[in-house]
All heavy atoms as an XYZ file, in Angstrom:
773
protein
N     -26.902     11.065    -29.302
C     -28.005     10.149    -29.328
C     -27.494      8.722    -29.128
O     -26.521      8.328    -29.757
C     -28.748     10.271    -30.644
C     -29.954      9.426    -30.737
S     -30.850     10.033    -32.192
C     -32.127      8.911    -32.272
N     -28.145      7.971    -28.241
C     -27.719      6.587    -27.956
C     -28.150      5.651    -29.086
O     -29.239      5.807    -29.652
C     -28.370      6.096    -26.664
C     -27.822      6.657    -25.371
C     -28.637      6.143    -24.192
C     -26.381      6.264    -25.172
N     -27.288      4.677    -29.388
C     -27.716      3.630    -30.331
C     -28.924      2.893    -29.756
O     -29.350      3.136    -28.637
C     -26.498      2.708    -30.405
C     -25.375      3.475    -29.842
C     -25.962      4.491    -28.902
N     -29.448      1.981    -30.463
C     -30.632      1.236    -30.067
C     -30.323      0.177    -29.005
O     -30.310     -1.010    -29.298
C     -31.293      0.569    -31.278
C     -31.849      1.581    -32.230
O     -32.287      2.665    -31.807
N     -31.850      1.292    -33.509
N     -30.070      0.628    -27.788
C     -29.831     -0.291    -26.689
C     -31.157     -0.830    -26.188
O     -32.177     -0.120    -26.181
C     -29.124      0.400    -25.519
C     -27.693      0.740    -25.812
C     -27.282      2.054    -25.931
C     -26.726     -0.254    -25.943
C     -25.965      2.379    -26.182
C     -25.406      0.058    -26.192
C     -25.035      1.390    -26.316
O     -23.723      1.696    -26.565
N     -31.166     -2.074    -25.748
C     -32.370     -2.691    -25.181
C     -32.150     -2.749    -23.665
O     -31.571     -3.705    -23.144
C     -32.562     -4.102    -25.766
C     -33.883     -4.702    -25.356
O     -34.738     -3.993    -24.773
O     -34.062     -5.911    -25.611
N     -32.546     -1.714    -22.947
C     -32.315     -1.618    -21.517
C     -33.180     -2.611    -20.756
O     -34.391     -2.663    -20.969
C     -32.618     -0.199    -21.004
C     -31.593      0.815    -21.427
C     -31.820      1.605    -22.546
C     -30.414      0.963    -20.730
C     -30.892      2.519    -22.942
C     -29.464      1.889    -21.126
C     -29.707      2.674    -22.242
N     -32.590     -3.369    -19.881
C     -33.292     -4.272    -18.990
C     -33.701     -3.503    -17.730
O     -34.771     -3.666    -17.180
C     -32.413     -5.485    -18.605
C     -31.948     -6.221    -19.851
C     -33.141     -6.408    -17.648
C     -33.055     -6.811    -20.713
N     -32.797     -2.639    -17.272
C     -33.040     -1.826    -16.083
C     -32.188     -0.570    -16.184
O     -31.079     -0.605    -16.715
C     -32.652     -2.614    -14.832
O     -32.794     -1.849    -13.680
N     -32.709      0.525    -15.662
C     -31.974      1.778    -15.638
C     -32.611      2.636    -14.547
O     -33.683      3.184    -14.715
C     -32.057      2.482    -16.996
C     -31.234      3.769    -17.046
O     -30.546      4.072    -16.046
O     -31.265      4.426    -18.089
N     -31.936      2.716    -13.392
C     -32.508      3.465    -12.292
C     -31.401      4.165    -11.526
O     -30.244      3.799    -11.610
C     -33.287      2.555    -11.350
O     -32.438      1.592    -10.792
N     -31.802      5.168    -10.789
C     -30.877      5.920     -9.942
C     -31.453      5.948     -8.545
O     -32.651      6.063     -8.358
C     -30.748      7.384    -10.455
O     -30.317      7.327    -11.813
C     -29.765      8.167     -9.617
N     -30.596      5.789     -7.543
C     -31.047      5.854     -6.157
C     -29.952      6.456     -5.289
O     -28.790      6.466     -5.660
C     -31.436      4.474     -5.623
C     -30.249      3.555     -5.393
C     -30.613      2.291     -4.655
O     -30.580      2.324     -3.415
O     -30.889      1.285     -5.327
N     -30.356      6.945     -4.137
C     -29.408      7.428     -3.152
C     -28.811      6.229     -2.414
O     -29.541      5.305     -2.039
C     -30.119      8.338     -2.130
C     -30.628      9.622     -2.689
C     -29.509     10.584     -3.090
O     -28.487     10.648     -2.385
O     -29.664     11.267     -4.110
N     -27.514      6.210     -2.243
C     -26.837      5.128     -1.522
C     -25.948      5.770     -0.461
O     -25.712      6.969     -0.462
C     -25.984      4.270     -2.444
O     -24.939      5.089     -3.019
C     -26.799      3.638     -3.558
N     -25.442      4.926      0.435
C     -24.429      5.405      1.359
C     -23.230      4.460      1.276
O     -23.405      3.252      1.136
C     -24.957      5.478      2.791
O     -25.276      4.202      3.282
N     -22.050      5.028      1.308
C     -20.843      4.229      1.204
C     -19.946      4.509      2.397
O     -19.674      5.669      2.727
C     -20.069      4.540     -0.097
O     -20.935      4.274     -1.206
C     -18.827      3.688     -0.221
N     -19.480      3.438      3.001
C     -18.522      3.505      4.143
C     -17.163      3.118      3.597
O     -16.995      2.044      3.009
C     -18.960      2.567      5.236
C     -17.992      2.487      6.387
C     -18.461      1.499      7.436
N     -17.521      1.383      8.535
C     -17.650      0.540      9.529
N     -18.682     -0.276      9.590
N     -16.730      0.486     10.481
N     -16.187      3.990      3.765
C     -14.810      3.691      3.395
C     -14.067      3.355      4.678
O     -14.070      4.147      5.616
C     -14.164      4.897      2.702
C     -14.790      5.222      1.374
C     -15.821      6.158      1.296
C     -14.397      4.571      0.220
C     -16.400      6.454      0.070
C     -14.981      4.860     -1.005
C     -15.993      5.815     -1.075
N     -13.457      2.200      4.697
C     -12.760      1.759      5.905
C     -11.427      1.127      5.542
O     -11.335      0.337      4.596
C     -13.645      0.811      6.757
C     -14.011     -0.434      5.989
C     -12.993      0.448      8.064
N     -10.404      1.501      6.276
C      -9.079      0.885      6.148
C      -8.697      0.386      7.528
O      -8.822      1.108      8.504
C      -8.038      1.911      5.667
O      -8.407      2.372      4.361
C      -6.635      1.288      5.597
N      -8.278     -0.885      7.594
C      -7.880     -1.444      8.883
C      -6.791     -2.470      8.711
O      -6.622     -3.048      7.631
C      -9.079     -2.023      9.639
C      -9.770     -3.167      8.942
C      -9.438     -4.487      9.266
C     -10.736     -2.941      7.991
C     -10.081     -5.542      8.637
C     -11.381     -3.993      7.362
C     -11.053     -5.278      7.690
N      -6.066     -2.702      9.791
C      -5.031     -3.742      9.842
C      -5.487     -4.737     10.889
O      -5.833     -4.368     12.015
C      -3.649     -3.148     10.163
C      -3.238     -2.185      9.031
C      -2.617     -4.252     10.356
C      -1.946     -1.468      9.263
N      -5.455     -5.990     10.516
C      -5.926     -7.064     11.401
C      -4.843     -7.439     12.411
O      -3.686     -7.033     12.271
C      -6.312     -8.292     10.571
O      -5.113     -8.833      9.984
C      -7.313     -7.951      9.490
N      -5.197     -8.247     13.416
C      -4.204     -8.695     14.388
C      -3.010     -9.445     13.740
O      -1.907     -9.384     14.256
C      -4.990     -9.615     15.308
C      -6.389     -9.087     15.233
C      -6.555     -8.644     13.816
N      -3.241    -10.068     12.570
C      -2.137    -10.777     11.877
C      -1.470     -9.885     10.840
O      -0.777    -10.356      9.966
C      -2.672    -12.050     11.246
C      -3.305    -13.001     12.235
C      -2.685    -14.326     12.151
C      -3.402    -15.206     13.156
N      -2.649    -16.266     13.636
N      -1.731     -8.568     10.954
C      -1.103     -7.535     10.118
C      -1.508     -7.589      8.654
O      -0.756     -7.159      7.779
C       0.407     -7.574     10.260
C       0.926     -7.375     11.698
C       2.447     -7.425     11.697
C       0.419     -6.072     12.286
N      -2.711     -8.080      8.378
C      -3.266     -7.985      7.022
C      -4.004     -6.657      6.903
O      -4.766     -6.292      7.812
C      -4.221     -9.144      6.749
C      -3.505    -10.473      6.693
O      -2.553    -10.623      5.959
N      -3.949    -11.426      7.497
N      -3.761     -5.934      5.833
C      -4.411     -4.631      5.612
C      -5.541     -4.775      4.614
O      -5.408     -5.433      3.582
C      -3.396     -3.615      5.092
C      -4.037     -2.282      4.808
C      -3.048     -1.279      4.267
N      -3.766     -0.112      3.753
C      -3.237      1.074      3.686
N      -2.004      1.297      4.080
N      -3.937      2.090      3.179
N      -6.661     -4.105      4.910
C      -7.799     -4.079      3.999
C      -8.256     -2.647      3.814
O      -8.365     -1.880      4.775
C      -8.976     -4.918      4.566
C      -8.672     -6.385      4.618
C      -8.214     -6.961      5.782
C      -8.810     -7.176      3.492
C      -7.915     -8.323      5.828
C      -8.525     -8.526      3.526
C      -8.070     -9.106      4.691
N      -8.476     -2.267      2.573
C      -9.032     -0.960      2.194
C     -10.342     -1.272      1.469
O     -10.320     -1.774      0.341
C      -8.086     -0.205      1.257
C      -6.778      0.141      1.931
O      -6.790      1.015      2.809
O      -5.749     -0.462      1.576
N     -11.464     -0.966      2.114
C     -12.757     -1.364      1.590
C     -13.688     -0.179      1.386
O     -13.615      0.812      2.105
C     -13.448     -2.333      2.552
C     -12.694     -3.592      2.945
C     -13.488     -4.370      4.002
C     -12.408     -4.464      1.749
N     -14.565     -0.318      0.426
C     -15.719      0.573      0.273
C     -16.940     -0.326      0.379
O     -17.058     -1.314     -0.377
C     -15.686      1.259     -1.082
N     -17.812     -0.045      1.328
C     -19.011     -0.855      1.570
C     -20.212      0.013      1.279
O     -20.472      0.998      1.984
C     -19.029     -1.379      3.009
C     -17.755     -2.184      3.271
C     -20.278     -2.221      3.256
C     -17.479     -2.449      4.726
N     -20.941     -0.327      0.213
C     -22.061      0.484     -0.240
C     -23.383     -0.165      0.130
O     -23.639     -1.317     -0.206
C     -21.984      0.717     -1.750
O     -20.747      1.329     -2.055
C     -23.138      1.578     -2.237
N     -24.212      0.609      0.821
C     -25.559      0.179      1.199
C     -26.521      0.702      0.153
O     -26.502      1.896     -0.206
C     -25.928      0.706      2.583
C     -27.282      0.278      3.053
C     -27.561      0.831      4.442
C     -28.940      0.413      4.893
N     -29.280      0.991      6.186
N     -27.361     -0.179     -0.379
C     -28.308      0.153     -1.429
C     -29.632     -0.568     -1.162
O     -29.662     -1.503     -0.377
C     -27.746     -0.245     -2.813
O     -28.737     -0.030     -3.815
C     -27.278     -1.682     -2.854
N     -30.688     -0.135     -1.804
C     -31.973     -0.819     -1.671
C     -32.084     -2.008     -2.614
O     -33.043     -2.760     -2.562
C     -33.123      0.161     -1.936
C     -33.237      1.190     -0.835
O     -32.997      0.883      0.318
N     -33.553      2.417     -1.209
N     -31.130     -2.184     -3.465
C     -31.122     -3.310     -4.402
C     -30.476     -4.527     -3.750
O     -29.955     -4.467     -2.661
C     -30.360     -2.924     -5.659
C     -30.990     -1.726     -6.378
C     -30.275     -1.396     -7.640
N     -30.429     -2.367     -8.685
C     -31.458     -2.395     -9.538
N     -32.418     -1.494     -9.449
N     -31.511     -3.282    -10.495
N     -30.504     -5.626     -4.417
C     -29.794     -6.852     -4.019
C     -30.307     -7.425     -2.689
O     -29.549     -8.025     -1.935
C     -28.282     -6.628     -3.950
C     -27.723     -5.892     -5.152
C     -27.073     -4.691     -5.017
C     -27.919     -6.414     -6.421
C     -26.584     -4.009     -6.120
C     -27.416     -5.740     -7.528
C     -26.755     -4.561     -7.384
N     -31.584     -7.255     -2.400
C     -32.230     -7.878     -1.234
C     -31.505     -7.591      0.067
O     -31.382     -8.441      0.920
C     -32.370     -9.385     -1.456
C     -33.103     -9.697     -2.733
C     -32.403    -10.141     -3.853
C     -34.460     -9.507     -2.806
C     -33.075    -10.403     -5.031
C     -35.138     -9.773     -4.004
C     -34.444    -10.213     -5.105
O     -35.108    -10.473     -6.269
N     -31.007     -6.389      0.216
C     -30.353     -5.991      1.450
C     -28.886     -6.340      1.537
O     -28.214     -5.974      2.499
N     -28.368     -7.042      0.535
C     -26.940     -7.321      0.521
C     -26.189     -6.034      0.219
O     -26.765     -5.050     -0.255
C     -26.611     -8.388     -0.524
C     -27.190     -9.744     -0.186
C     -26.749    -10.784     -1.202
C     -27.270    -12.155     -0.809
N     -26.640    -13.216     -1.639
N     -24.898     -6.013      0.476
C     -24.115     -4.804      0.274
C     -23.066     -5.028     -0.832
O     -22.601     -6.144     -1.037
C     -23.427     -4.402      1.571
C     -24.462     -4.005      2.632
C     -23.805     -3.414      3.864
C     -24.821     -2.863      4.827
N     -25.712     -3.821      5.402
N     -22.714     -3.942     -1.508
C     -21.622     -3.976     -2.460
C     -20.337     -3.760     -1.686
O     -20.186     -2.720     -1.016
C     -21.774     -2.868     -3.507
C     -22.903     -2.993     -4.493
C     -23.037     -1.698     -5.292
C     -22.643     -4.143     -5.431
N     -19.414     -4.683     -1.777
C     -18.139     -4.549     -1.067
C     -17.033     -4.514     -2.122
O     -16.917     -5.403     -2.950
C     -17.911     -5.730     -0.095
C     -16.553     -5.612      0.590
C     -19.036     -5.788      0.937
N     -16.242     -3.434     -2.050
C     -15.137     -3.259     -2.980
C     -13.817     -3.295     -2.229
O     -13.645     -2.572     -1.261
C     -15.257     -1.928     -3.734
O     -16.501     -1.889     -4.427
C     -14.103     -1.733     -4.723
N     -12.917     -4.166     -2.682
C     -11.552     -4.161     -2.185
C     -10.822     -3.134     -3.043
O     -10.591     -3.352     -4.240
C     -10.915     -5.557     -2.356
C      -9.491     -5.621     -1.890
O      -8.728     -4.634     -2.053
O      -9.085     -6.682     -1.385
N     -10.500     -2.002     -2.461
C      -9.910     -0.888     -3.211
C      -8.495     -1.175     -3.659
O      -8.015     -0.577     -4.644
C      -9.973      0.394     -2.384
C     -11.422      0.863     -2.058
C     -11.380      1.984     -1.041
C     -12.148      1.276     -3.320
N      -7.781     -2.061     -2.977
C      -6.409     -2.401     -3.388
C      -6.415     -3.237     -4.656
O      -5.580     -3.062     -5.526
C      -5.708     -3.196     -2.288
C      -5.439     -2.417     -1.028
C      -4.760     -3.274      0.019
O      -3.970     -4.162     -0.285
N      -5.082     -3.047      1.268
N      -7.363     -4.177     -4.742
C      -7.394     -5.104     -5.873
C      -8.391     -4.717     -6.957
O      -8.398     -5.330     -8.030
C      -7.702     -6.525     -5.375
C      -6.630     -7.068     -4.452
C      -6.989     -8.441     -3.940
C      -5.908     -8.948     -2.999
N      -6.280    -10.220     -2.373
N      -9.264     -3.773     -6.650
C     -10.280     -3.382     -7.639
C     -11.321     -4.450     -7.855
O     -11.816     -4.603     -8.977
N     -11.659     -5.176     -6.832
C     -12.660     -6.263     -6.921
C     -13.909     -5.833     -6.157
O     -13.816     -5.435     -5.008
C     -12.115     -7.566     -6.336
C     -10.881     -8.033     -7.116
C     -13.190     -8.654     -6.310
C     -10.141     -9.195     -6.480
N     -15.052     -5.935     -6.803
C     -16.330     -5.627     -6.178
C     -17.251     -6.838     -6.263
O     -17.303     -7.502     -7.290
C     -17.014     -4.428     -6.871
O     -16.157     -3.299     -6.796
C     -18.342     -4.094     -6.221
N     -17.965     -7.095     -5.176
C     -18.928     -8.172     -5.160
C     -20.114     -7.785     -4.283
O     -20.039     -6.856     -3.494
C     -18.283     -9.479     -4.646
O     -19.188    -10.580     -4.858
C     -17.926     -9.401     -3.177
N     -21.207     -8.490     -4.466
C     -22.396     -8.302     -3.646
C     -22.343     -9.348     -2.544
O     -22.243    -10.534     -2.816
C     -23.671     -8.475     -4.493
C     -23.689     -7.477     -5.640
C     -24.917     -8.345     -3.638
C     -24.694     -7.789     -6.724
N     -22.391     -8.882     -1.273
C     -22.228     -9.798     -0.153
C     -23.350     -9.627      0.849
O     -23.692     -8.527      1.240
C     -20.882     -9.579      0.574
C     -19.703     -9.861     -0.345
C     -20.802    -10.467      1.806
C     -18.349     -9.703      0.301
N     -23.896    -10.769      1.264
C     -24.867    -10.843      2.338
C     -24.407    -11.849      3.368
O     -23.391    -12.540      3.192
N     -25.143    -11.941      4.449
C     -24.795    -12.868      5.527
C     -24.677    -14.297      5.019
O     -23.797    -15.051      5.425
C     -25.814    -12.772      6.653
N     -25.537    -14.678      4.072
C     -25.500    -16.036      3.548
C     -24.200    -16.320      2.785
O     -23.654    -17.405      2.826
C     -26.708    -16.298      2.647
C     -26.829    -15.311      1.496
O     -26.419    -14.143      1.646
O     -27.365    -15.718      0.440
N     -23.679    -15.300      2.115
C     -22.408    -15.461      1.375
C     -21.238    -15.660      2.332
O     -20.318    -16.431      2.044
C     -22.137    -14.243      0.503
C     -23.236    -14.038     -0.527
O     -23.531    -14.990     -1.266
O     -23.814    -12.938     -0.567
N     -21.275    -14.972      3.466
C     -20.192    -15.109      4.451
C     -20.147    -16.508      5.042
O     -19.082    -16.950      5.488
C     -20.348    -14.066      5.560
C     -20.192    -12.610      5.119
C     -20.459    -11.679      6.292
C     -18.807    -12.374      4.522
N     -21.262    -17.209      5.035
C     -21.309    -18.572      5.580
C     -20.828    -19.597      4.574
O     -20.525    -20.745      4.932
C     -22.736    -18.912      6.004
C     -23.227    -18.070      7.174
C     -24.694    -18.285      7.478
O     -25.321    -19.182      6.884
O     -25.218    -17.548      8.339
N     -20.722    -19.218      3.296
C     -20.311    -20.147      2.254
C     -18.812    -20.359      2.308
O     -18.004    -19.414      2.160
C     -20.722    -19.581      0.892
C     -20.513    -20.532     -0.256
C     -20.996    -19.967     -1.566
O     -22.021    -19.262     -1.562
O     -20.322    -20.218     -2.579
N     -18.414    -21.605      2.482
C     -16.997    -21.934      2.608
C     -16.225    -21.585      1.328
O     -16.646    -21.899      0.225
C     -16.821    -23.444      2.885
C     -15.404    -23.833      3.213
C     -15.284    -25.269      3.670
O     -16.242    -25.778      4.261
O     -14.229    -25.866      3.406
N     -15.132    -20.870      1.497
C     -14.274    -20.496      0.390
C     -14.713    -19.290     -0.416
O     -14.018    -18.893     -1.350
N     -15.839    -18.682     -0.048
C     -16.393    -17.563     -0.830
C     -15.438    -16.370     -0.853
O     -15.123    -15.840     -1.914
C     -17.751    -17.154     -0.281
C     -18.378    -16.003     -1.022
C     -19.036    -16.212     -2.229
C     -18.281    -14.692     -0.552
C     -19.595    -15.159     -2.937
C     -18.834    -13.642     -1.240
C     -19.497    -13.858     -2.442
O     -20.029    -12.823     -3.133
N     -14.998    -15.959      0.322
C     -14.105    -14.773      0.365
C     -12.746    -15.073     -0.264
O     -12.179    -14.198     -0.943
C     -13.934    -14.285      1.806
C     -15.193    -13.714      2.468
C     -14.925    -13.351      3.917
C     -15.739    -12.524      1.694
N     -12.227    -16.261     -0.047
C     -10.925    -16.623     -0.639
C     -11.004    -16.516     -2.161
O     -10.117    -15.928     -2.796
C     -10.521    -18.053     -0.262
C     -10.154    -18.256      1.182
C     -11.320    -18.694      2.042
O     -12.487    -18.315      1.763
O     -11.083    -19.420      3.013
N     -12.048    -17.104     -2.743
C     -12.159    -17.128     -4.192
C     -12.483    -15.744     -4.746
O     -11.860    -15.281     -5.721
C     -13.239    -18.112     -4.629
C     -13.363    -18.232     -6.122
C     -14.374    -19.286     -6.545
O     -14.637    -20.218     -5.781
O     -14.900    -19.134     -7.654
N     -13.419    -15.053     -4.125
C     -13.872    -13.763     -4.655
C     -12.786    -12.709     -4.590
O     -12.544    -11.984     -5.571
C     -15.112    -13.267     -3.868
O     -16.143    -14.263     -3.979
C     -15.624    -11.950     -4.384
N     -12.120    -12.595     -3.440
C     -11.114    -11.544     -3.253
C      -9.665    -12.040     -3.404
O      -8.731    -11.301     -3.131
C     -11.300    -10.866     -1.890
C     -12.542    -10.035     -1.786
C     -13.591    -10.446     -0.971
C     -12.670     -8.878     -2.514
C     -14.754     -9.669     -0.882
C     -13.813     -8.100     -2.426
C     -14.862     -8.502     -1.606
N      -9.508    -13.295     -3.815
C      -8.175    -13.887     -4.003
C      -7.339    -13.775     -2.732
O      -6.258    -13.173     -2.718
C      -7.462    -13.244     -5.186
C      -8.148    -13.532     -6.498
C      -7.391    -12.919     -7.661
N      -8.342    -12.247     -8.511
C      -8.226    -11.003     -8.945
N      -7.166    -10.298     -8.670
N      -9.153    -10.470     -9.700
N      -7.876    -14.329     -1.631
C      -7.237    -14.261     -0.317
C      -6.764    -15.627      0.154
O      -7.288    -16.657     -0.292
C      -8.240    -13.706      0.714
C      -8.832    -12.337      0.467
C      -9.940    -12.055      1.463
C      -7.756    -11.277      0.530
N      -5.830    -15.604      1.096
C      -5.466    -16.848      1.756
C      -6.573    -17.170      2.752
O      -7.433    -16.318      3.062
C      -4.146    -16.706      2.531
O      -4.329    -15.757      3.597
C      -2.985    -16.257      1.633
N      -6.566    -18.358      3.276
C      -7.562    -18.755      4.278
C      -7.498    -17.866      5.508
O      -8.514    -17.446      6.053
C      -7.339    -20.233      4.663
C      -8.461    -20.803      5.488
C      -8.264    -22.290      5.732
O      -7.839    -23.007      4.816
O      -8.554    -22.739      6.880
N      -6.285    -17.521      5.926
C      -6.091    -16.647      7.099
C      -6.649    -15.246      6.826
O      -7.366    -14.682      7.664
C      -4.599    -16.533      7.426
C      -4.296    -15.575      8.562
C      -2.801    -15.385      8.760
O      -2.189    -16.272      9.375
O      -2.251    -14.369      8.276
N      -6.326    -14.672      5.675
C      -6.829    -13.342      5.330
C      -8.351    -13.355      5.255
O      -9.013    -12.423      5.739
C      -6.252    -12.895      3.982
C      -4.771    -12.613      3.988
C      -4.204    -12.479      2.584
O      -4.709    -13.125      1.642
O      -3.227    -11.722      2.437
N      -8.912    -14.383      4.654
C     -10.358    -14.486      4.505
C     -11.041    -14.584      5.869
O     -12.105    -14.006      6.073
C     -10.727    -15.673      3.642
N     -10.450    -15.312      6.799
C     -11.026    -15.434      8.126
C     -11.055    -14.070      8.823
O     -12.062    -13.718      9.468
C     -10.224    -16.440      8.958
N     -10.014    -13.314      8.685
C      -9.980    -11.977      9.320
C     -10.941    -11.011      8.643
O     -11.663    -10.266      9.319
C      -8.550    -11.438      9.312
C      -7.642    -12.216     10.243
C      -6.290    -11.550     10.420
O      -5.632    -11.215      9.425
O      -5.903    -11.393     11.592
N     -10.990    -11.029      7.324
C     -11.934    -10.170      6.618
C     -13.368    -10.588      6.948
O     -14.223     -9.742      7.202
C     -11.705    -10.238      5.099
C     -12.690     -9.443      4.247
C     -12.668     -7.950      4.617
C     -12.400     -9.654      2.773
N     -13.632    -11.873      6.971
C     -14.960    -12.382      7.283
C     -15.427    -11.966      8.667
O     -16.593    -11.604      8.864
N     -14.536    -11.982      9.638
C     -14.883    -11.549     11.003
C     -15.321    -10.091     11.001
O     -16.302     -9.734     11.665
C     -13.703    -11.760     11.933
N     -14.633     -9.242     10.241
C     -15.032     -7.838     10.154
C     -16.363     -7.702      9.429
O     -17.263     -6.986      9.876
C     -13.955     -7.013      9.439
C     -14.413     -5.614      9.121
C     -14.496     -4.645     10.122
C     -14.818     -5.273      7.832
C     -14.943     -3.368      9.839
C     -15.273     -4.002      7.542
C     -15.344     -3.046      8.551
N     -16.498     -8.365      8.282
C     -17.709     -8.217      7.480
C     -18.965     -8.701      8.201
O     -20.048     -8.145      8.015
C     -17.557     -8.923      6.128
C     -16.575     -8.280      5.158
C     -16.424     -9.133      3.912
C     -17.006     -6.866      4.815
N     -18.823     -9.695      9.057
C     -19.980    -10.153      9.829
C     -20.504     -9.033     10.719
O     -21.704     -9.009     11.011
C     -19.626    -11.388     10.659
C     -19.505    -12.618      9.796
C     -19.205    -13.859     10.609
O     -18.954    -13.822     11.806
N     -19.283    -15.011      9.939
N     -19.667     -8.119     11.137
C     -20.102     -6.997     11.959
C     -20.864     -5.948     11.171
O     -21.692     -5.225     11.720
C     -18.893     -6.342     12.634
C     -18.055     -7.201     13.555
C     -16.804     -6.451     14.000
C     -18.883     -7.626     14.766
N     -20.590     -5.828      9.885
C     -21.167     -4.724      9.099
C     -22.187     -5.134      8.029
O     -22.925     -4.279      7.538
C     -20.053     -3.873      8.422
C     -19.170     -3.219      9.457
C     -19.253     -4.675      7.456
N     -22.231     -6.383      7.663
C     -23.112     -6.803      6.570
C     -24.570     -6.898      7.014
O     -25.460     -6.370      6.375
C     -22.641     -8.155      5.968
C     -21.305     -7.963      5.269
C     -23.692     -8.702      4.996
C     -21.283     -6.979      4.133
N     -24.852     -7.584      8.107
C     -26.234     -7.734      8.564
C     -26.998     -8.742      7.734
O     -26.517     -9.217      6.715
N     -28.197     -9.080      8.180
C     -28.993    -10.102      7.477
C     -29.567     -9.560      6.185
O     -29.844     -8.369      6.044
C     -30.095    -10.434      8.489
C     -30.247     -9.195      9.299
C     -28.849     -8.594      9.379
N     -29.766    -10.458      5.230
C     -30.408    -10.092      3.949
C     -31.898     -9.964      4.189
O     -32.462    -10.555      5.099
C     -30.121    -11.149      2.892
N     -32.582     -9.178      3.362
C     -34.034     -9.048      3.447
C     -34.626     -8.901      2.060
O     -33.969     -8.456      1.134
C     -34.427     -7.859      4.328
C     -34.060     -6.530      3.732
N     -32.816     -5.968      3.887
C     -34.769     -5.677      2.983
C     -32.782     -4.817      3.261
N     -33.948     -4.613      2.695
N     -35.865     -9.310      1.933
C     -36.563     -9.192      0.665
C     -37.197     -7.801      0.577
O     -37.726     -7.292      1.549
C     -37.656    -10.269      0.542
C     -37.115    -11.684      0.627
S     -35.964    -12.078     -0.685
C     -37.089    -12.332     -2.021
N     -37.155     -7.207     -0.605
C     -37.795     -5.924     -0.810
C     -38.712     -5.992     -2.031
O     -38.620     -6.930     -2.818
C     -36.752     -4.820     -0.989
O     -35.958     -5.088     -2.128
N     -39.552     -5.006     -2.187
C     -40.491     -5.003     -3.341
C     -39.790     -4.647     -4.615
O     -38.938     -3.904     -4.743
C     -41.614     -3.993     -3.081
C     -42.470     -4.453     -1.909
O     -42.362     -5.598     -1.498
O     -43.246     -3.590     -1.410
């Protein structure tokens, strides 16, 4: 029996996750899990599997200067290469009910 938790939200949904490993032209390696969900206004959950860091990312986040560097603890060069890939897979954010 659960203690008296005050749940704000508790839901289950079907998601799809893309696992991708790639090496960039500057020989930076990325191992990512990109999860598509109906939550987060169309943004995606992106997990760096090497560092164990997960964040919610949308197109607007990719435009924010320093976002990838700070979130994933990357150099400017690494962030530029990761950002170029993520722009291909993230897509625009959208509002949902």
